[in-house]
N, C-alpha and C positions, 0 to 999 in steps of 0.2 A: 706237439702231436703231428703236425704236418711233416716235420723233419723225420720223425720216426717212421711214418707211413712210407716216405720216400726211400728210406734205408731198407725196409722190408721188401718193397717192390723191386728195388735193385737186386736184392739177394735172390729173389724168386725169378728174376728176369722178366718182369711184367711190363717194362716200358718198350714202346715202339716209337720210332722216329719217322716222320713223314717230311719230305722235302718238297718245296714249291718254289719255282723260279718266278721272280717278279721283276718286271722291267719298268723303271721310271723313265718314261719318254716325254713327260711334261706337257703332253698334248691335251690334258684335261683342264689346263688353266686357260682362262679367258683374258686376253689383253687387247687393248685398242691397237690398231695397226701401227707398226713402227715404234713400239714402246717396250718397257722392261719393268720387272717387278721393283717396286719402290715401297719401302716401309720405314718411316721415320722413327719407329720404336725398336728397330733391330729385331723384328720378329722373324724367326726361321720359317721356311715353307716346307711342307711335308707332302711326299708322294711316294708310291711304290715301296712302302716300308722303310723309308729313309727321311731324315730331317736335315735339310741343308741350311747351315748357319748363314746368317746375313747380318752385316753390321753397317749402321748408318752413323756418320759423323754429324752430330747435331750442331756443333759449333760452326762448321763450314758448309753444312748441308750437301753432303755428297756420299755416295756409296763407297765405304772405306775398306770393306773386306768381306770374305765369304763368297757366296754364290748368288746369282740373280738369273731368273729365267727371262727370256726375251724373244721377240719376233722382229728385231731390227735387222734388216738385210742390207749390208753394205760390205762388199768385198774389194773396194777400191780406195776409200778415203783414209788417209794417213793422218789421223788427228785424235787425240784423247778427248778433246772437247766435243767433237761432233760424231765420233765413231768409237766409243768405248766398248760397245757391245757387238759390233759386227764381227763375223768370222770369215775366213778366206773362202770356204766352200759356199758362201752366201746364205744357205739355209741349213736346217738341221740334217741329221743323218737320214739318208734315203729321201732327201728333199722334204723332210717334215717341216712343220710350221714353227715349232718352238724348240729351243735348245737352251743350254745353260752356259753362262760365262763364269769362270772361277778365278779367284785371286790367290796369290801366294799365302800359304798357311791356312787355307780354307779347310773347314771341318765338316764332315758328313757323319751324323749319328744314326745308327740303325735302331729300328723299333724293338727288335728282339735281342736278347743278350748273347745269342750264339748264332750268328749268320756268317755265310761265306759270300763275299762279293766276287762274282764271277768275272766282272770287268765292266768296261764302258768304252764308248767311242770318244776320241779326243782329236782336237785340231788346233791350229793357231788362230788367234784373233787377227783380224785384218791389221790392226795397229801394230802388234808385235811382228807380224810377217813383214810389213813394209819397212819397219825400223831395221830388222835383221838384213833385209835385202838391199836397202838403200842408205841406211844411216840417217841421222838428223843432227841437229845442233847439240843434242845431249848424248847420243849413242853412236857408236861406230858401225860402219858397214861390216858385217861378218866376212872374214877372209880377205879383207882389203889390206894390202901391204904397200900401197902407193902413197898413202897420206893425203889423197885427194877426194876420197869418196864419202867422207862423213862430216863435211863442214870444215871450218877453219880452226875450231878449238879442241877437237878430239885427236889425241895422239894416235898414230898408226904404228903398225909393226907386224911381225909374224906371229899370229896368235892361233892356238888350237881352239878355235871358237866352237861354242856349243850353247844350247838352250834346252833345258830339260825339266821335267816334272818327276819328283820322287814321291811315291805313294807309300805311306807308313800306316800299318795297322795298329790299333790299340785294343786292349782288353782290360776292363775294370780300371781304366786310367793309366795302365802301364803300356809303354811302347814296346811292341814286339820286335824281335831281332831282325826278321826278314823285311825287305822292302822291294818295291817294283819301280825301276827307273824307266822313263820314256823320253827319248830325245825328240823335241819339237824342231830342233835344228842341229845339224852335226857337220862341222867343218874340220874334224880331226883326222881325216883320212890322208894318207901319204899321196894318194891319187886324188887331186882336186876335182876330178870329174865325178867323184862319188859324193861330194858335198851336197847337202840337201836342206831344204826348209819345208816342213810339212804344210801342204795346202789342201789336203783332203781329209775326210774322216778316217781315222785309223783305230783299230781295236787294241785296247790295253787289257791284258789278261792279269787279273789280280787274285785269282783263286789260290795261288801259292802262299798267300798271306794266311790262309786258314780261317778259323773262326775268329771273328772280330766283333766289337760292338761300335767301333767308329773308325774312320779313316781321316788322315790329315795329309794335305798336299803341299809339298815343299818345292819351290821353284829356284833353279840355279842358272846362272849365266856366266860366260867367260868375260863379259864386258862389265867391269865394276870400276867405280870411281871413288872419290873421297867420301861421298855420301851414300855409298851402297851400290846396288845393281843399277846399270843404265838401261838395260833392256826392259821393256814393259812386262811386268810379271802377271800376265793374264793368259788364260787358255779357254777353249771351248770344250763343252762336254755334252754328250747325249746318250740315251739308252743305258742308264746306270742300272746294272743287273745284279740282283742278289738271289741267293738260294736260302730261303727261310725254312728253318727246321722247327717242327712242332712235336712235342713229346706227349704221349698219352698212355693211359693205363690199358694194357691189353686184357680183354675179357676172356679170350680163349687162347691158351698157349699153343695148342695143337688141334688135331682133328676130333678130340673128345668133345662131344656136344653135351652141355649141361645147362639145364634150366633151373632158375631159382625164383620162386614167387610165394608171397609178395616180397618185394625188396625195394624200399625199407619195410621192416616188419615190427610188430609189437612184442609178441611172445612166441609165435610159431611160424615156421616157413617150410616149404616143400621143395625137395630136390628131385628133379626129373632127369634120369639118365638111364641108358641101356646097359645093364651090368653084364656084358658078355664075358668079362673076366672078373677076378676078385676085385671088387671096387670098394675103396675106403674113402670116407669123408672125414676131414679134420677141420676144426675151427681154431684159428690162432688169434691172439691179441696182436695189436700193432707192434708190440715189442718182439714178436716172434714166438712167444710162449704158446704151446698147444694146450688148449683148455677143453677140447672135446674131440673124440674120435669114435667112429662107428662104421661097421661094414654095411654096405648097401646091397640088398639082395632083390629088390623090386624096382620096377620102372619108376615108381614114385614113392618117396619116403618123406614123412612129415616129422620134423624135429621140434620138440618143445624146449626152448632155451629161455624161458621166462626168467630164470635165475640170473641171466647175464645183465650187467648194467648197461644203460644206454650208451651207444658209441659205435665206433667202426671196428669191424673184424674182417678176417679173411677166411674164406672157405676154399679148401683145396680138395678136389675130387680126383683120385688116381685110379686108373683101370689099366692093368697090364703095363705097357710102356707109354701110355698116354696120360695126360693130366689136364686139368683146367682149374683156374683160380678165379674166384669171384670176390669182389668187395661187398661185404654185408653192412647194412646200417640198421641198428636197432633203435627204435624210438621209444 
């Protein structure tokens, strides 16, 4: 029944779409100072029409994947043990109190099946920024060709270094063709003076992905070893912005004003309309079959349709080049 009603409504052009922009800025969450979201049952957190996946490793008791909101402010410490959540700008976008840190292959699910993600603000975590700029015993310093900037165990050379996030959209479990890349660090320029590592909040426009029901974030680096990427695969996020569409049945297709009462009805109902032109009322089943038609010549016309079985019908009133469609419910 529901599918048939939808098909009839589409045929008659009865659906209207309203769009609402929603920003997930994470400020509604309450945290103790200098802490982060922790959930040992891997429960995602939800805000702004989006659900942010979160994974906790119960065997080793650590945050192993997804996203975590935080108010840990540290733009200086280069350590995954003491500064896993800090971002280089120190605080959230526009100096806000809370922001999110994401990991490679993190997933955000949207609450509605057809949303557009306008974009979000992104930045480097302090840990990733420091490693890219200075190197450590596990990772090389980006752009270093001297062999002396990344400890004694990391080979050096002439590398087109980069660190990027690629955002992929999904619809009904299927990865869409388009993607949006963003370089958190880019040392691929012929002119080394153009090399950069992001240290402020930057906007990423993902509207080109179109309607999606989820996003997945893939991280890539030019610094890879025998066991995988050497660059810490973390990034900061804030103000995740979606455009949520809601679809509803339009009561009035145009300027023709039609009143129907009572509705729902038992056996009779009254149509109120100003018949300036030849005005016709038709009643259709949800299948589209017309079961009743009558010309209206008065401001109010009462119809006796007691013979109809209980259910949903559609009343269309046409007058000149105007019309209106109403959903009727017979009890």
